[in-house]
C-alpha positions as CSV (number, residue, x, y, z in Angstrom):
1,M,-37.9,0.6,36.2
2,G,-34.3,2.1,37.9
3,N,-33.0,-1.5,37.4
4,R,-34.3,-2.0,33.5
5,N,-32.9,1.8,32.7
6,A,-29.6,1.2,33.9
7,A,-28.9,-2.0,32.3
8,E,-30.0,-0.3,29.1
9,K,-27.8,2.2,29.6
10,K,-25.1,0.1,30.3
11,L,-26.2,-1.9,26.9
12,Q,-25.5,1.1,24.8
13,K,-22.4,1.9,25.9
14,K,-20.9,-1.3,25.1
15,N,-22.7,-1.1,21.6
16,D,-21.0,2.2,21.3
17,E,-18.0,0.9,22.5
18,E,-17.9,-2.1,19.9
19,V,-19.0,0.8,16.6
20,M,-16.3,2.6,17.5
21,E,-14.2,-0.5,17.7
22,L,-15.5,-1.4,13.9
23,A,-14.9,1.7,12.5
24,I,-11.2,1.8,14.0
25,Q,-10.3,-1.5,12.4
26,A,-12.3,-0.5,8.9
27,G,-9.7,2.4,9.1
28,H,-7.4,0.1,10.0
29,I,-7.5,-2.1,7.4
30,L,-7.9,1.0,4.4
31,L,-4.9,3.3,5.5
32,E,-2.7,0.0,5.4
33,N,-3.5,-0.8,2.5
34,G,-3.0,2.2,0.8
35,A,-6.5,3.6,0.7
36,E,-6.4,7.5,0.5
37,I,-7.3,9.8,3.7
38,F,-10.7,10.7,2.8
39,R,-11.6,7.8,1.6
40,V,-10.6,6.3,5.8
41,E,-12.6,9.2,7.3
42,E,-15.3,8.7,5.2
43,T,-15.7,5.5,5.5
44,M,-15.4,5.2,9.7
45,N,-17.7,9.0,9.5
46,R,-20.6,6.5,7.3
47,I,-19.6,4.0,9.7
48,C,-20.7,5.9,13.2
49,R,-23.9,7.5,11.7
50,Y,-25.8,4.3,10.7
51,Y,-25.1,2.3,14.2
52,D,-26.2,5.9,15.9
53,V,-23.2,7.1,17.4
54,Q,-23.2,11.1,16.8
55,S,-20.2,12.1,18.2
56,G,-17.9,10.1,16.6
57,S,-14.9,12.0,16.0
58,H,-12.0,11.0,13.6
59,F,-8.4,12.1,12.7
60,V,-6.7,10.3,10.4
61,L,-2.4,10.9,9.3
62,S,-0.4,8.3,6.5
63,N,0.3,6.7,9.4
64,G,-2.0,7.0,12.5
65,I,-6.2,7.3,13.7
66,F,-6.9,9.4,16.6
67,A,-10.8,8.4,17.2
68,T,-13.1,9.3,20.2
69,A,-16.4,10.0,21.4
70,G,-18.9,10.8,23.9
71,N,-20.7,13.6,25.2
72,S,-23.7,13.9,28.0
73,Q,-25.9,10.7,25.6
74,E,-22.7,8.4,24.5
75,R,-20.0,6.9,26.5
76,F,-16.6,8.6,26.1
77,F,-14.2,6.9,24.2
78,A,-10.8,8.0,22.8
79,K,-8.0,5.3,21.4
80,V,-5.3,6.2,18.5
81,Q,-3.9,3.2,16.6
82,H,-0.5,3.6,15.2
83,I,-0.1,2.2,11.0
84,P,3.4,1.7,9.5
85,V,3.8,3.1,6.4
86,S,3.3,-0.4,4.4
87,G,2.7,-1.8,0.6
88,T,-0.5,-1.7,-1.0
89,H,-3.5,-4.0,-1.6
90,L,-6.1,-2.6,-3.4
91,D,-8.7,-5.9,-3.3
92,K,-8.4,-5.7,0.8
93,V,-9.3,-1.5,0.1
94,A,-12.3,-2.8,-2.2
95,A,-13.7,-4.9,0.3
96,V,-13.7,-2.7,3.1
97,N,-15.6,-0.3,1.0
98,Q,-18.5,-2.8,-0.5
99,L,-18.7,-3.7,3.1
100,S,-19.2,-0.3,4.5
101,R,-21.4,0.0,1.9
102,E,-23.7,-3.2,2.6
103,I,-23.8,-1.4,5.9
104,E,-25.5,1.4,5.0
105,E,-28.1,-1.5,3.6
106,G,-28.8,-3.0,6.8
107,K,-27.1,-6.2,6.0
108,Y,-24.6,-6.0,9.0
109,T,-25.1,-6.2,12.8
110,V,-22.0,-5.0,14.5
111,R,-21.0,-8.2,15.3
112,E,-21.6,-9.5,11.5
113,A,-19.4,-6.6,10.5
114,M,-16.7,-7.0,13.1
115,D,-16.3,-10.6,11.7
116,E,-16.2,-9.6,7.9
117,L,-13.0,-7.0,8.8
118,E,-11.3,-10.2,10.5
119,R,-12.2,-12.5,7.4
120,I,-10.9,-9.4,5.3
121,K,-7.6,-8.9,7.4
122,A,-6.9,-12.7,7.1
123,M,-7.6,-12.3,2.9
124,P,-4.5,-14.1,1.4
125,E,-1.9,-12.4,-0.5
126,K,-1.7,-13.6,-4.2
127,R,0.6,-16.4,-4.9
128,K,4.5,-15.4,-4.7
129,S,4.1,-17.5,-8.3
130,I,1.2,-15.3,-9.6
131,Q,3.1,-11.9,-8.3
132,M,6.6,-12.7,-10.0
133,M,5.1,-13.5,-13.2
134,A,3.0,-9.8,-12.9
135,S,6.3,-7.8,-12.3
136,G,7.6,-9.9,-15.3
137,I,4.7,-8.8,-17.5
138,G,4.7,-5.5,-16.7
139,S,8.4,-4.7,-17.0
140,A,8.5,-6.4,-20.3
141,A,5.0,-4.3,-21.4
142,F,6.7,-0.7,-20.2
143,C,10.2,-1.4,-21.4
144,C,7.8,-1.9,-24.8
145,L,5.7,1.3,-24.1
146,F,9.1,3.2,-23.6
147,G,10.7,2.3,-26.6
148,G,12.4,-1.3,-26.8
149,N,12.0,-4.0,-29.1
150,A,10.8,-7.6,-28.4
151,L,14.8,-9.3,-27.1
152,D,14.5,-5.5,-25.0
153,S,10.8,-6.6,-23.4
154,L,12.7,-10.3,-23.3
155,V,14.9,-9.3,-21.0
156,A,13.1,-6.7,-19.0
157,F,10.4,-9.7,-18.8
158,G,13.7,-12.0,-17.3
159,A,14.9,-9.0,-15.1
160,G,11.5,-8.3,-13.8
161,L,11.1,-11.8,-12.9
162,I,14.0,-12.1,-11.0
163,L,13.5,-9.4,-9.4
164,Y,10.6,-9.8,-7.7
165,A,12.1,-13.1,-6.5
166,Y,14.8,-11.0,-4.8
167,V,11.6,-8.7,-3.2
168,L,9.4,-12.1,-1.7
169,F,12.5,-14.0,-0.6
170,I,15.1,-11.3,0.2
171,S,14.8,-8.3,0.6
172,G,10.9,-8.2,1.9
173,P,11.6,-10.2,4.8
174,Y,15.1,-9.4,5.9
175,L,16.4,-5.5,4.7
176,S,14.8,-2.5,5.7
177,K,12.9,0.1,2.3
178,I,16.4,1.9,1.7
179,V,18.9,-1.4,1.2
180,G,16.0,-3.6,-0.6
181,N,15.8,-0.7,-3.1
182,V,18.6,0.0,-3.9
183,G,20.1,-3.9,-4.5
184,G,17.0,-4.6,-6.2
185,S,18.3,-1.9,-9.2
186,T,21.6,-2.7,-8.8
187,L,20.1,-6.1,-9.7
188,V,18.3,-5.3,-12.2
189,T,21.1,-2.7,-14.3
190,I,23.3,-5.7,-13.7
191,I,21.1,-8.1,-14.9
192,C,20.3,-6.2,-18.2
193,A,23.0,-4.4,-18.9
194,F,25.3,-7.9,-18.8
195,F,22.7,-9.2,-21.8
196,H,23.3,-5.8,-23.7
197,I,26.8,-7.2,-23.6
198,M,25.8,-10.5,-24.6
199,G,24.2,-9.4,-27.8
200,V,20.8,-10.0,-26.3
201,G,18.4,-6.4,-26.6
202,E,19.5,-3.4,-28.7
203,H,18.6,-0.5,-25.9
204,L,20.1,-0.8,-22.5
205,N,18.3,2.5,-21.6
206,F,14.9,0.9,-22.0
207,M,15.6,-2.4,-20.8
208,I,16.4,-0.5,-17.1
209,I,13.8,1.4,-17.2
210,G,10.9,-1.5,-17.9
211,S,12.7,-3.7,-15.3
212,I,12.4,-1.2,-12.4
213,M,9.0,-0.1,-12.5
214,P,8.0,-3.0,-10.8
215,L,9.6,-1.0,-7.7
216,I,8.1,2.4,-8.3
217,P,5.7,3.5,-5.4
218,G,2.8,5.2,-8.3
219,V,0.0,4.7,-5.7
220,A,1.5,5.5,-3.0
221,F,2.5,9.0,-5.0
222,T,-0.8,9.6,-6.6
223,N,-2.5,9.6,-3.5
224,A,0.0,12.0,-2.3
225,I,-1.4,14.1,-4.7
226,R,-4.6,13.7,-3.7
227,D,-4.2,14.1,-0.1
228,V,-2.5,17.6,-0.8
229,A,-5.4,18.3,-3.1
230,D,-7.7,17.0,-0.4
231,G,-6.3,19.8,1.9
232,D,-4.2,17.0,4.2
233,Y,-1.2,18.3,3.7
234,I,0.4,16.3,6.2
235,S,-0.4,13.2,5.0
236,G,0.2,14.0,1.5
237,A,3.8,15.3,2.5
238,V,4.9,12.1,5.1
239,R,3.1,9.9,1.6
240,M,5.0,12.2,-0.9
241,L,8.8,11.8,1.2
242,D,8.5,8.0,1.4
243,A,7.7,7.9,-2.2
244,L,10.4,10.3,-3.5
245,L,12.7,8.4,-1.0
246,I,12.1,5.4,-2.7
247,F,13.2,7.4,-6.3
248,F,16.5,8.3,-4.7
249,C,16.9,4.8,-3.8
250,I,15.7,3.1,-7.3
251,A,18.3,5.9,-8.8
252,I,21.2,5.5,-6.1
253,G,20.9,1.7,-7.4
254,V,21.2,1.6,-11.2
255,G,23.8,4.7,-10.7
256,L,25.6,1.7,-9.1
257,G,24.8,-1.1,-10.9
258,I,26.2,1.1,-13.8
259,A,29.0,1.5,-11.7
260,I,30.1,-1.7,-10.8
261,V,29.2,-3.2,-14.6
262,N,31.7,-0.4,-15.9
263,G,34.9,-1.6,-13.5
264,I,34.4,-5.2,-14.3
265,T,34.1,-4.7,-17.9
266,G,35.7,-0.9,-18.9
267,G,32.4,0.2,-20.2
268,V,33.0,-2.4,-23.2
269,G,29.0,-2.9,-24.5
270,L,27.6,-0.3,-22.6
């Protein structure tokens, strides 16, 4: 009987560790791909409760997860994961949300849920051609929204395509966030100014505004406000600072691009 009880306790401890690892990996994927802090904590708590780890406790920041568990009945567990502030992939966020609901419905064992998380983590990004096309269409649409005409939107479409080619093949792999955003906004400003000087497009300001929209961290800025509203002041401040830094870099890049064009042309046509 004593050996049997010892084996059961050992199995339970192993299961508790697996549950905590599952919760941490789910939180990691959510946080890494742009989810709000409350969503990450709620998902991790939901997983622990369903698999009967009652002592699980999680503290989530915008770039890290602190997870602990343990009491007289459950094994002590502690782990910290650093998660760099990165981009947004809402398809992965939606997939983890759906997985957590299906876990509560009893559709997965711990091992099956972990395998599903690995599948979600390995989900491929959209093809580069699709991302470039989306950038071009978005740029044209915003240019039109802000008051540009058809020619302005056409120029913004082309600038948006070139911008995201720069982001995917130059800025992302080789440049820091600051240099990449300054360079990208400078690039589209020069492109739009060139076409404006050539007589293609009437409103330079609308063309530039539309073209730089793919660089704007809208989701990060919105999540920062939501985090502050939910009382997660540290995470909200970090995300807000990151978004404001990008805004500042974009402003510098646009000013630099206009200065370059003015230096080459003497301000003619602008």
